[in-house]
N, C-alpha and C positions, 0 to 999 in steps of 0.2 A: 240360628241358622234355619231352623224349620220354617220360620215366617218368612223366608226369602223364597220361598217356592211359588212360582208363579202360578195363579189360579188356572191359566188355560192350558196347562199341561195336562193331558188325561189320555186315557187309554187309545182313544181314536187317533190320536197325533201319533203314537208309534206304529199304529198299525197301517198307516198309510207308508210307512218305510218298510215294515216287516208285516205283510198281509198275514191274517190269521191262517189262511190256508197253508202257507208256507211253513208256518210255525208248527201246524199240525202233522205236516209230512215230515219234520225234521224230528219231532218228538217221538213218532211211530218208528222212524228209522233208527233212532237212537235208544229205542225201548223205554222211554220215558213216558209216554202217552198212558193215561190212567182211564181206566173203564169205570171205576169208582168215582162217583162225584164228591170232591172235598170242599171243605171251605176255601182252601187256596188250592186250586186245580193247577197242572203243570203249565198249561198255557198262560195263565195268569202271571205265574212266577216267573216265565221267561219275560214277559213285560215289566213286571217289577223289577227285575235284575238290570233291565235296560234304562229305566227310570232312575234307579239308583245310581247306576254309572254316571247319569247327568248331574245328580245332587248327592254326590258322594258323601260329603259330611252329614247329610240330614238324618234325622232317626228314621227307622224302618216305618213304624206306623204312620207317620206323616207323610212318606213317601206313597205308602200304599192308599191311604187316604185321598191324597191328591189325584193318585192315578185313576181311582175308580170312581170318584165322585159324580161325574157327568155321566157315565154309563149307568150308574144306579138310579139316577133321576130319569133316564130316558127309559130303562126296561123294567122299572119297577122292582128293583132288588130290596123290597121293603124289610125282609127278615135278615138280609146279610149286614155282617157288622165286620169292622176291622179287628182281625184278631191280635191276640198280643205277641210280644216279640219273639217269645219262645216259639209259639206255631209258626211264625214267619221264617225263623231259623231253622227249624225241623224241615220246613217245605223246601228250602235252599238246598239242604242236605239231600232230599229226596231227589230233587231235579238232577243234581250232579253237574259236571264241566262239560259233558259232550255235547248236550243241544246248544250250548252257547257257542263252543267251538265251530260246529257245524253250520249255525247260522251265519257267523262271520264268512266262512268259506262260500256260502251261497250267494251273498249280496252283491259282491263284485263291484267294478268300477261305477261311479256315476257320471263322470265327465263326459261330455259331448265335444265334437270338434269346435264349437263355438266357445268353450270354457278357455277363459285367459291361462296360459302356463302349463295346460294340460297335455299339449302335444308339441312336436317339433318335427318339421317336415312331415314325413309320413308316419312317424313313431309315436306311440303312446307312453308319457313319462311316468316313471316309476323311480322312487328314491328308497335304499335301504339305509337305516339307521337304528341305532339302538340307545337304550337308557335303562335305569334302575329305578325301583319304586319300593319305598320303606313300608314293612308290614309289622302288624303286631309282635311285639317281644314276648314270644312263648317258646318253650322249649322245643314244641313240634316243629314251629316254623323256623327257628334257629337250626335244627337237624337238617330239615328239608332244603331251605334256601341258603344258610349261610349269612355272613355279614362281612364288612371290610376288617382287616387286621393291620393297623397302621405301621406296628412295630411288634416284634416280639416281647419287648420288655413290658410293654403296656397291655398287651393282649387285645382281644376281641373289642370293638368300639361301635357305638351307634346301634340302630335298629337292624335286624334282619333284612336282607333286601334280595328283590326277586329282578332277574335280568330279563328285559323285554327287547326282543328284535322285531322291529316292523317294516312293512312294505308298504310305501305311503304313495298315494295317487298325487302327483303333482299337479298344482293348481286349484285343487279342492281340499287338500289336507284331510283327505279321508284314509285312514288305515283299512288297506284291504284285506291284509293278512298279517298274522303276528304269531311270534313262538316264544314260549317263556321257560326259563331254566334257572337255575342256581346262580348265585352271586359269583361263584367260581366258574361258571360256565362262559367260554369266550362267545363273543358274537359272531366268529367265523364258525363255532360249532351250532349255532342256532339257525343261520342262514340257510343251510341247504335244504331244510324243511320248507322254506319258503319258495323254493323252485316250483313247487305245485301250482303256485299261481302266476307264474310267467308263461307268456306266449308269445310266438312269431309276432312281430309288428309292435314289441315294447322295447324301450330303450331303458337302462337301469343305471342309475347314478349312484355312486358309493364314496366314501371318504377313504384315505389311505391306511386306516387301522384294519380294514377288512380285506383286501384281496390276497389270495394264494392261487396258484396255479390250478390246483384241484378245483377250488371253488369256481374260478373262472371258466372251467371246463364243464362244471356242473350247470351253471348259469346257460353257457353258449349251448349246451344239448337240449334245451327248452325252445330254441329257436329265436330267443331274445337276444338282443344285442346290448351292450354295455359300455359305459364310459366311467372309468374308476381311476381315481388318483392313487398313486403309488409313492413311497417314499424313495429318496436317491440311493438308498442301499441296493435296490434291485439293479442286477446286472442287464442292462439293456443295449446291446450292442448292435448297430445299424447294420442291416443286410441289404437294405434298398432304401434310399432316400428319395422320398415323393416330391412333387412339384410344389406342394404347400409348404414344405420345410418338415413335415411330419417323416418317420421312418418306420420300417417293418423291422421286427426283432422277434427271436424265439426266446421264449423263457422257460428255464427248466426247473423242476421242482427239487431236485436233487439226484445224486448218483444212484442212490438207493432205490428210490421210487422210479426213476425214469421217466416220469411224467413232464410232458412239454405242451406249450401252447403259443402259436403264432398270433402277435398283436401288432397294431399300429401304435406309435408312441409320439405324443404330441408334448413339447415342453414350451413353457412361456414364465414370464416373470410380470407381477402386478404390483404397482406402488399401492401401497396400503398403510395410511397413516396409523390407523386405528390399530393395526397388529404388528408393530413394529418396522415399519417401512416395508421394502421389497419382500414379496413373497414369491418363492419358486414353486412352480406348480410343473408336475409330471404327470399326464395322464396317458391311460392306455385305454384302447377300444377296439372291438372286434369289428368295426366297420372299416374295412380296408380301403375303399375308394374315396380318396379326397374330393373327387367332383360331386359324389352323393352326400359326402360329410367333410365339408372344408374344416381344416385345423382351427382357423380363428373362430369360427361360428361354435364348434365344440368346446374351445375353451371359453366363450362367453356363456354357452349352454350351461356348463358346469356348475356356475354359480346358483343354478336352480337347487342344488343338492341342499343349500341351507334352508329350503322349506321344510326339509324333515325337521331341522332343529325348532323350527316356529311351531311346527305341529305337535312335538312333543313337548315343548314348553307350554302350549295352549292346554294339552291333556293334563300336565302335572300340576301347572300353577293355577289354572283356571277351574277345570272340570273337577281334579281331585282335591286341591287346594294347596297352596304353597307350603304351607308346613304341616299338612294333614298326612297321618299314617294310617294306611289302610288297615281297618280294625279287625279283619277276619281272623281267627285265634288258630285255624287249622289250614295246613297246606292246599286241601281239597277246596276250602272256601276262597282262599286266597286266589286259586287259580279261576 
Protein backbone atom coordinates (compact mmCIF):
# COMPACT_ATOMS: atom_id res chain seq x y z
CA UNK A 1 0.00 0.00 0.00
CA UNK A 2 2.87 2.39 0.78
CA UNK A 3 4.18 2.15 -2.77
CA UNK A 4 0.92 3.64 -4.04
CA UNK A 5 1.63 7.04 -2.47
CA UNK A 6 2.18 9.46 -5.34
CA UNK A 7 5.54 11.23 -5.17
CA UNK A 8 4.02 14.63 -5.92
CA UNK A 9 2.12 14.80 -2.61
CA UNK A 10 4.14 17.04 -0.32
CA UNK A 11 3.74 19.62 2.39
CA UNK A 12 3.38 22.53 -0.02
CA UNK A 13 0.32 20.91 -1.63
CA UNK A 14 -1.57 20.92 1.64
CA UNK A 15 -0.43 24.42 2.58
CA UNK A 16 -2.18 25.77 -0.51
CA UNK A 17 -5.51 24.69 0.99
CA UNK A 18 -4.61 25.13 4.65
CA UNK A 19 -2.08 28.02 4.90
CA UNK A 20 0.48 27.78 7.74
CA UNK A 21 -0.68 31.11 9.19
CA UNK A 22 -4.20 29.68 9.59
CA UNK A 23 -2.85 26.50 11.17
CA UNK A 24 -0.73 28.53 13.63
CA UNK A 25 -3.71 30.68 14.65
CA UNK A 26 -5.78 27.56 15.29
CA UNK A 27 -2.99 25.89 17.27
CA UNK A 28 -2.69 28.98 19.46
CA UNK A 29 -6.46 29.24 19.88
CA UNK A 30 -6.76 25.59 20.94
CA UNK A 31 -3.68 25.67 23.18
CA UNK A 32 -1.75 23.19 21.03
CA UNK A 33 0.99 25.59 19.85
CA UNK A 34 4.43 24.57 21.13
CA UNK A 35 7.16 26.94 22.19
CA UNK A 36 9.64 24.08 22.39
CA UNK A 37 11.08 22.87 19.09
CA UNK A 38 10.30 19.19 18.67
CA UNK A 39 11.17 16.60 16.07
CA UNK A 40 7.43 16.49 15.32
CA UNK A 41 6.03 19.99 15.99
CA UNK A 42 2.29 20.57 16.21
CA UNK A 43 2.05 22.30 12.83
CA UNK A 44 3.71 19.37 11.07
CA UNK A 45 1.38 16.94 12.84
CA UNK A 46 -1.66 18.83 11.55
CA UNK A 47 -0.42 18.38 8.00
CA UNK A 48 0.56 14.78 8.72
CA UNK A 49 -2.99 13.95 9.83
CA UNK A 50 -4.43 15.61 6.72
CA UNK A 51 -2.09 13.53 4.56
CA UNK A 52 -2.88 10.39 6.56
CA UNK A 53 -6.57 10.97 5.84
CA UNK A 54 -5.83 11.04 2.11
CA UNK A 55 -3.90 7.76 2.32
CA UNK A 56 -5.65 6.06 5.22
CA UNK A 57 -4.28 2.51 4.88
CA UNK A 58 -0.66 3.66 4.38
CA UNK A 59 1.90 3.27 7.21
CA UNK A 60 2.64 6.28 9.42
CA UNK A 61 6.30 6.61 8.49
CA UNK A 62 5.68 6.34 4.75
CA UNK A 63 3.07 9.09 4.87
CA UNK A 64 5.41 11.36 6.85
CA UNK A 65 8.35 10.61 4.55
CA UNK A 66 6.34 11.43 1.43
CA UNK A 67 4.86 14.53 3.03
CA UNK A 68 8.19 16.05 3.99
CA UNK A 69 10.60 14.92 1.30
CA UNK A 70 10.23 18.01 -0.93
CA UNK A 71 10.57 20.58 1.82
CA UNK A 72 13.57 18.76 3.27
CA UNK A 73 15.34 19.18 -0.04
CA UNK A 74 14.34 22.83 -0.39
CA UNK A 75 15.20 23.97 3.14
CA UNK A 76 18.14 21.73 3.86
CA UNK A 77 16.74 19.64 6.71
CA UNK A 78 19.91 17.62 6.63
CA UNK A 79 19.76 16.49 10.25
CA UNK A 80 16.03 15.75 10.30
CA UNK A 81 14.94 12.13 10.01
CA UNK A 82 11.60 10.37 9.96
CA UNK A 83 10.88 9.26 13.56
CA UNK A 84 9.66 5.81 14.47
CA UNK A 85 5.97 4.97 14.67
CA UNK A 86 5.86 5.27 18.47
CA UNK A 87 7.09 8.88 18.31
CA UNK A 88 4.51 9.77 15.66
CA UNK A 89 1.82 8.13 17.78
CA UNK A 90 2.79 10.21 20.83
CA UNK A 91 2.79 13.37 18.73
CA UNK A 92 -0.77 12.58 17.60
CA UNK A 93 -1.80 12.27 21.22
CA UNK A 94 -0.19 15.60 22.12
CA UNK A 95 -2.00 17.38 19.30
CA UNK A 96 -5.46 16.21 20.36
CA UNK A 97 -8.70 16.59 18.42
CA UNK A 98 -9.50 20.29 18.86
CA UNK A 99 -7.13 21.73 16.21
CA UNK A 100 -8.53 19.46 13.48
CA UNK A 101 -12.13 20.21 14.43
CA UNK A 102 -11.39 23.94 14.42
CA UNK A 103 -9.60 23.67 11.08
CA UNK A 104 -12.64 22.03 9.50
CA UNK A 105 -14.87 24.80 10.85
CA UNK A 106 -12.59 27.53 9.50
CA UNK A 107 -12.19 26.33 5.92
CA UNK A 108 -15.81 26.67 4.81
CA UNK A 109 -17.29 26.32 1.31
CA UNK A 110 -15.27 26.33 -1.89
CA UNK A 111 -17.95 26.53 -4.63
CA UNK A 112 -18.43 29.63 -6.76
CA UNK A 113 -21.58 30.61 -8.69
CA UNK A 114 -19.95 28.96 -11.72
CA UNK A 115 -19.67 25.56 -9.99
CA UNK A 116 -22.21 23.13 -11.53
CA UNK A 117 -24.77 21.89 -9.02
CA UNK A 118 -23.64 24.14 -6.16
CA UNK A 119 -26.41 26.74 -6.43
CA UNK A 120 -30.12 26.82 -7.22
CA UNK A 121 -31.67 30.16 -8.00
CA UNK A 122 -30.46 32.45 -5.20
CA UNK A 123 -29.58 29.65 -2.77
CA UNK A 124 -26.30 27.91 -2.03
CA UNK A 125 -27.06 24.17 -1.75
CA UNK A 126 -26.17 21.99 1.24
CA UNK A 127 -27.01 18.34 1.92
CA UNK A 128 -27.29 16.59 5.30
CA UNK A 129 -26.52 12.89 5.48
CA UNK A 130 -24.99 10.36 7.82
CA UNK A 131 -23.01 7.14 7.79
CA UNK A 132 -21.02 4.84 10.06
CA UNK A 133 -17.32 3.94 10.05
CA UNK A 134 -15.77 0.79 11.53
CA UNK A 135 -12.94 1.26 14.03
CA UNK A 136 -10.42 -1.00 15.75
CA UNK A 137 -11.96 -3.64 17.99
CA UNK A 138 -10.59 -2.60 21.40
CA UNK A 139 -12.36 -2.46 24.77
CA UNK A 140 -11.99 1.33 24.87
CA UNK A 141 -13.52 1.81 21.41
CA UNK A 142 -16.28 -0.66 22.17
CA UNK A 143 -17.20 1.19 25.34
CA UNK A 144 -17.04 4.65 23.75
CA UNK A 145 -18.65 3.96 20.36
CA UNK A 146 -20.61 0.73 20.63
CA UNK A 147 -21.47 -1.66 17.79
CA UNK A 148 -24.49 -3.15 16.03
CA UNK A 149 -26.44 -5.85 17.85
CA UNK A 150 -28.48 -7.80 15.29
CA UNK A 151 -30.25 -10.08 17.78
CA UNK A 152 -30.25 -10.67 21.52
CA UNK A 153 -29.52 -14.33 20.90
CA UNK A 154 -26.23 -13.76 19.08
CA UNK A 155 -25.10 -10.63 20.92
CA UNK A 156 -22.75 -7.96 19.54
CA UNK A 157 -21.34 -8.40 16.06
CA UNK A 158 -18.74 -6.82 13.81
CA UNK A 159 -16.46 -3.96 14.75
CA UNK A 160 -17.27 -0.93 16.91
CA UNK A 161 -18.69 1.85 14.77
CA UNK A 162 -18.66 5.63 14.89
CA UNK A 163 -21.68 7.49 13.54
CA UNK A 164 -20.84 10.51 11.40
CA UNK A 165 -23.30 13.25 10.41
CA UNK A 166 -22.02 15.47 7.61
CA UNK A 167 -23.01 18.77 6.05
CA UNK A 168 -21.95 18.57 2.41
CA UNK A 169 -21.57 21.26 -0.22
CA UNK A 170 -23.53 20.18 -3.28
CA UNK A 171 -21.59 20.35 -6.53
CA UNK A 172 -18.13 19.95 -4.98
CA UNK A 173 -18.61 17.02 -2.55
CA UNK A 174 -16.77 19.03 0.12
CA UNK A 175 -17.73 18.15 3.70
CA UNK A 176 -17.95 21.62 5.23
CA UNK A 177 -18.82 20.40 8.73
CA UNK A 178 -19.33 17.13 10.57
CA UNK A 179 -20.29 15.75 13.97
CA UNK A 180 -19.53 12.31 15.38
CA UNK A 181 -21.14 10.15 18.03
CA UNK A 182 -21.57 6.57 19.17
CA UNK A 183 -23.30 3.97 17.04
CA UNK A 184 -26.38 4.27 19.25
CA UNK A 185 -26.59 8.03 18.69
CA UNK A 186 -29.23 8.94 16.13
CA UNK A 187 -28.56 11.22 13.17
CA UNK A 188 -31.23 13.59 14.46
CA UNK A 189 -29.22 13.93 17.68
CA UNK A 190 -26.03 14.92 15.85
CA UNK A 191 -27.63 17.30 13.35
CA UNK A 192 -28.38 20.25 15.70
CA UNK A 193 -24.64 20.87 16.16
CA UNK A 194 -24.31 21.41 12.40
CA UNK A 195 -26.64 24.40 12.57
CA UNK A 196 -23.49 26.38 13.46
CA UNK A 197 -22.51 26.19 9.77
CA UNK A 198 -25.86 27.25 8.29
CA UNK A 199 -26.56 30.80 7.14
CA UNK A 200 -29.25 32.81 5.34
CA UNK A 201 -29.06 32.14 1.61
CA UNK A 202 -28.47 28.39 2.05
CA UNK A 203 -30.94 25.67 1.05
CA UNK A 204 -30.53 22.38 2.91
CA UNK A 205 -31.67 19.01 1.50
CA UNK A 206 -32.21 15.91 3.66
CA UNK A 207 -33.86 12.49 3.45
CA UNK A 208 -36.92 11.22 5.30
CA UNK A 209 -35.10 9.60 8.22
CA UNK A 210 -34.05 12.96 9.63
CA UNK A 211 -36.89 15.51 9.94
CA UNK A 212 -38.61 16.42 13.20
CA UNK A 213 -40.54 19.54 14.14
CA UNK A 214 -37.84 20.57 16.62
CA UNK A 215 -35.05 20.08 14.08
CA UNK A 216 -36.91 22.00 11.37
CA UNK A 217 -37.28 24.93 13.76
CA UNK A 218 -33.59 24.77 14.67
CA UNK A 219 -32.52 24.91 11.03
CA UNK A 220 -35.02 27.65 10.19
CA UNK A 221 -33.72 29.74 13.12
CA UNK A 222 -30.36 30.03 11.32
CA UNK A 223 -32.01 31.80 8.38
CA UNK A 224 -31.35 28.87 6.04
CA UNK A 225 -34.22 27.28 4.10
CA UNK A 226 -34.82 23.57 3.71
CA UNK A 227 -36.33 20.96 1.40
CA UNK A 228 -36.69 17.71 3.31
CA UNK A 229 -38.45 14.50 2.48
CA UNK A 230 -40.87 13.14 5.10
CA UNK A 231 -42.63 9.80 5.28
CA UNK A 232 -46.35 9.38 4.81
CA UNK A 233 -46.95 8.91 8.53
CA UNK A 234 -46.64 12.66 8.99
CA UNK A 235 -50.04 14.33 9.41
CA UNK A 236 -50.04 17.18 6.88
CA UNK A 237 -53.56 18.52 6.44
CA UNK A 238 -53.91 21.19 3.75
CA UNK A 239 -54.71 24.62 5.17
CA UNK A 240 -54.18 26.48 1.91
CA UNK A 241 -53.76 25.00 -1.58
CA UNK A 242 -51.39 27.00 -3.76
CA UNK A 243 -51.40 27.60 -7.51
CA UNK A 244 -48.74 24.98 -8.29
CA UNK A 245 -50.56 22.19 -6.41
CA UNK A 246 -48.47 22.42 -3.25
CA UNK A 247 -50.15 23.34 0.01
CA UNK A 248 -49.50 24.91 3.41
CA UNK A 249 -49.75 22.77 6.56
CA UNK A 250 -48.93 23.09 10.24
CA UNK A 251 -47.02 20.21 11.84
CA UNK A 252 -47.10 19.72 15.60
CA UNK A 253 -44.55 17.79 17.62
CA UNK A 254 -47.09 16.49 20.10
CA UNK A 255 -49.42 17.58 22.83
CA UNK A 256 -46.81 17.54 25.57
CA UNK A 257 -44.20 19.68 23.85
CA UNK A 258 -46.64 21.86 21.94
CA UNK A 259 -43.99 22.77 19.35
CA UNK A 260 -45.24 23.44 15.83
CA UNK A 261 -43.92 24.53 12.44
CA UNK A 262 -45.68 25.85 9.34
CA UNK A 263 -44.40 24.30 6.10
CA UNK A 264 -45.24 24.00 2.43
CA UNK A 265 -45.90 20.47 1.20
CA UNK A 266 -45.08 19.05 -2.23
CA UNK A 267 -46.16 15.56 -3.32
CA UNK A 268 -45.30 13.70 -6.51
CA UNK A 269 -44.65 10.21 -7.88
CA UNK A 270 -41.64 9.10 -9.93
CA UNK A 271 -41.37 5.98 -12.07
CA UNK A 272 -38.13 4.34 -10.98
CA UNK A 273 -37.61 0.82 -12.39
CA UNK A 274 -34.40 0.47 -10.40
CA UNK A 275 -36.26 0.91 -7.10
CA UNK A 276 -39.33 -1.30 -7.48
CA UNK A 277 -41.28 0.94 -9.80
CA UNK A 278 -43.25 3.99 -8.71
CA UNK A 279 -41.81 5.98 -5.81
CA UNK A 280 -43.97 8.36 -3.81
CA UNK A 281 -42.28 11.54 -2.58
CA UNK A 282 -43.56 13.99 0.00
CA UNK A 283 -41.37 17.03 0.53
CA UNK A 284 -41.67 19.86 3.03
CA UNK A 285 -40.03 23.24 2.58
CA UNK A 286 -39.78 26.51 4.45
CA UNK A 287 -40.04 28.42 1.15
CA UNK A 288 -43.70 29.36 1.09
CA UNK A 289 -43.94 31.27 -2.20
CA UNK A 290 -44.50 29.00 -5.25
CA UNK A 291 -43.41 31.80 -7.59
CA UNK A 292 -40.03 31.97 -5.88
CA UNK A 293 -39.67 28.18 -5.75
CA UNK A 294 -42.13 26.25 -7.99
CA UNK A 295 -43.12 22.78 -6.79
CA UNK A 296 -41.96 21.04 -10.00
CA UNK A 297 -38.51 22.61 -9.72
CA UNK A 298 -38.15 21.68 -6.07
CA UNK A 299 -39.11 18.11 -6.90
CA UNK A 300 -36.38 17.98 -9.53
CA UNK A 301 -33.90 19.72 -7.21
CA UNK A 302 -34.42 17.19 -4.44
CA UNK A 303 -32.57 14.57 -6.46
CA UNK A 304 -29.39 16.53 -5.69
CA UNK A 305 -29.65 14.96 -2.23
CA UNK A 306 -28.05 11.84 -3.70
CA UNK A 307 -24.83 13.84 -4.06
CA UNK A 308 -24.37 13.14 -0.35
CA UNK A 309 -24.51 9.40 -0.95
CA UNK A 310 -21.81 9.74 -3.58
CA UNK A 311 -19.65 11.89 -1.30
CA UNK A 312 -19.80 9.46 1.62
CA UNK A 313 -19.18 6.51 -0.70
CA UNK A 314 -16.09 8.26 -2.09
CA UNK A 315 -14.84 8.88 1.42
CA UNK A 316 -15.44 5.35 2.71
CA UNK A 317 -14.56 3.19 -0.29
CA UNK A 318 -11.89 5.25 -2.03
CA UNK A 319 -10.23 7.38 0.62
CA UNK A 320 -10.49 5.10 3.66
CA UNK A 321 -10.70 1.86 1.67
CA UNK A 322 -13.69 -0.38 1.02
CA UNK A 323 -12.76 -3.02 3.61
CA UNK A 324 -10.46 -0.97 5.79
CA UNK A 325 -11.08 -0.49 9.50
CA UNK A 326 -9.71 2.66 11.14
CA UNK A 327 -6.74 1.43 13.15
CA UNK A 328 -6.82 3.92 16.03
CA UNK A 329 -7.19 1.96 19.25
CA UNK A 330 -8.49 4.73 21.54
CA UNK A 331 -11.61 6.93 21.22
CA UNK A 332 -9.48 10.10 21.24
CA UNK A 333 -7.40 9.00 18.26
CA UNK A 334 -10.48 7.75 16.43
CA UNK A 335 -11.98 11.22 16.80
